[in-house]
N, C-alpha and C positions, 0 to 999 in steps of 0.2 A: 051244648047246642049252639049258643051264641058265639063261642070261640071258633067253631068250624066255619060259621058264616063270615066272621071277620077274616079268617085265613083265606077263604075263597075270594073275598073282596081285595085283600092285599095281593093275592096271586094275579087277579085280573088287572089291578092297577100296575103291578110289576110288568105284566105282559105288554100293556099299552105303553109304558115307559120304555121298555126294550125296543118295541117297534118304532116309536118316535125317535129314539136315539140313533137307531140304525138308519132310518130314512132321512133324518136331518143331517147325517154325516158326523154326529158326535161320537159314534161308536163304529169302528171298522174292524173287519176281520177278513183279510185277503191272504189266503194260504198260497204258498209257492206252487208252481206248476206241477211239481211232483205229487202234491196232495189234492190239488184242485179237482181233477177228474174223479178220484175215488170218493170225494165228498159229494160231488155233483151227481154221481151215479148211484149214490147210496139211497135209492128209493125215488118215488115221484114227488113232485112239488105242486102245491096248490096256492094260488094267490090269496092273500089274507087282507092286506091293506095297501094303500098307496098315498103318496103326496104328489100333487101336480106342481112340479117345480116352476112351471111357467106362470102359475097363479100367485106365487108368493116368493119374493126375493129372500126373505128370512122366514122359513116355515115355523109355525107354532103348532101346538098339539091340536088346535082347532082345524088345522089344514089336513089332519089325518082322516082319511076316508076308508070305509070298508070296501074291499074289492069283491067283485063277483068271483066265484071260485074257478077261474081258468086253471087248467091242468097241464103240466109239463113233465114228461118223463124222459130224461136223458139216458141214452143207451151207449154201451161200449161200441167203439168204432166210429164215434163222432156224429151220431144221429140223435134226433129226439122226436118224440110224439107230442103233439099239442092238441088240446081239446078246449075250444073257446065257448063260453056260455052264450046261448041264444039271447040277444037283447030283448026279444019279445016275450020270452019265457025263461026266467032264471033257473028253472028246474030241469032244463035240458041243454045239451050241447048243441050249438048251431053250426059250428065249423070245426072240422078235425083234419089233421094232416100229419105228415112226417117230413122233416127237413134235416139238413146236416148243419154242423157247426164246427168251428175251430177257434182256438185261443190266439189272440194277438195282444200280448201284454195283459192288461186287466180287462180287455174287451172280449166278449163272447161274440164272434162274428157269425151271424145266421146266414146260411147258404141255401140255395135252391135244393130240391130233392136230389138232383144229380151232382150237387157239390160244385157246380161250375160258376154260379152267379151269386154275388153278395146281395142279400135281401135286407139286412139290417145289422146294426151293431149295438149290443147291449153292454153297458159298463158294469162290471162286478163291483158292488158296494160292500157285500158281506157274504161270507159262506162259512158255515161250520156244520157239525153233524145234524143239527136241528133246523137251521134257518138259512135262507138264501135271500139276498136283496140285489136287485138289478135296476139300473137306470135304463129305461126303455123309452127313448125319445124324451119327452118332457115329464114322463111319469117315473117316479121312484117307487118300485113295487117290492113288497115284502112277501115272501113265500114261506110256507111251513111244509113239513113232510105230510104225505097223505098215502093211503093204500093204493097200490097199483091198480089200474082200471083196464087192463088190456084184455 
């Protein structure tokens, strides 16, 4: 019984270490364009943690913050659905919508719903079958897979 508790603690510690390494830039995984969309489209993503890059020049583990579970589901054809948590009630979504995107190098360019206007640019920091990390303005955000909510 004590062994399984230790294993759970080690797994939790390993997870925190992984998130911090990715968000601090110590660990990167940027697949080529040929793999990028297949990995990105491999299910929906939910924000798990973030580091505010503007708050710390050299981030430490203490800078790692738990994120509200905003939801992003990238679709074939260059679109994505987003659902942002209501700041007044973290148990419900407050703002939802659908936008388009395209890749420019390692940047995911967020476009208006009609695809004509650039809304934002998110830098890809990490992407594999299980995890996604993006620099979204001053925030470095770590995402994990979540069930689709359509």
